[in-house]
C-alpha positions as CSV (number, residue, x, y, z in Angstrom):
1,X,-16.8,-0.2,15.3
2,X,-13.4,-1.6,16.1
3,X,-10.2,-0.8,14.2
4,X,-10.2,-4.4,12.9
5,X,-13.7,-4.3,11.6
6,X,-13.3,-0.8,10.1
7,X,-10.1,-1.6,8.2
8,X,-11.2,-5.0,7.1
9,X,-14.5,-3.6,5.8
10,X,-12.7,-0.9,3.8
11,X,-10.3,-3.5,2.3
12,X,-13.2,-5.7,1.2
13,X,-15.3,-2.8,0.0
14,X,-12.4,-1.9,-2.4
15,X,-12.3,-5.4,-3.7
16,X,-9.1,-6.5,-1.9
17,X,-8.3,-9.4,0.4
18,X,-6.2,-9.4,3.5
19,X,-3.7,-11.5,1.5
20,X,-3.6,-8.9,-1.3
21,X,-2.8,-6.2,1.2
22,X,-0.3,-8.3,3.1
23,X,1.5,-9.2,-0.1
24,X,1.8,-5.5,-1.1
25,X,2.9,-4.5,2.4
26,X,5.6,-7.2,2.2
27,X,6.8,-5.8,-1.1
28,X,6.8,-2.3,0.3
29,X,8.8,-3.2,3.4
30,X,10.9,-5.8,1.5
31,X,10.2,-8.5,4.1
32,X,7.8,-11.4,4.6
33,X,4.4,-10.0,5.6
34,X,1.8,-12.8,6.0
35,X,-2.0,-12.4,6.0
36,X,-1.9,-14.0,9.5
37,X,0.5,-11.3,10.7
38,X,-1.7,-8.5,9.4
39,X,-4.9,-10.2,10.8
40,X,-3.3,-10.6,14.2
41,X,-2.2,-7.0,14.3
42,X,-5.7,-5.9,13.5
43,X,-7.3,-8.2,16.0
44,X,-4.9,-7.2,18.8
45,X,-5.1,-3.5,17.7
46,X,-1.3,-3.3,17.6
47,X,-1.0,-2.1,14.1
48,X,1.3,0.9,13.6
49,X,0.0,4.2,12.2
50,X,2.5,3.9,9.4
51,X,1.0,0.5,8.4
52,X,-2.5,1.9,8.5
53,X,-1.4,4.8,6.2
54,X,0.2,2.2,3.8
55,X,-2.9,0.1,3.8
56,X,-5.0,3.2,3.0
57,X,-2.7,4.0,0.1
58,X,-2.8,0.4,-1.2
59,X,-6.6,0.3,-1.3
60,X,-7.0,3.8,-2.6
61,X,-7.8,5.8,0.4
62,X,-6.2,8.9,1.9
63,X,-6.1,9.5,5.7
64,X,-7.3,13.1,6.5
65,X,-7.1,14.8,9.8
66,X,-10.1,17.0,10.2
67,X,-10.1,20.0,12.5
68,X,-13.6,19.9,14.0
69,X,-13.2,23.3,15.5
70,X,-13.0,24.8,12.0
71,X,-16.6,23.7,11.2
């Protein structure tokens, strides 16, 4: 599954829209953050890790790094 598909499906699963998330990112970064900008970043896979962490926070997820060697 592509980054775009994975993030979009998580956003939708939690009952948000790309517009909802873009609006909240815009508030957080104190700048204009359009749904088109977010969609383009997802489509081109140029989204920054910090933005992915912020999206996860907005929709109620936490990114966890799992050490597979510990299992």
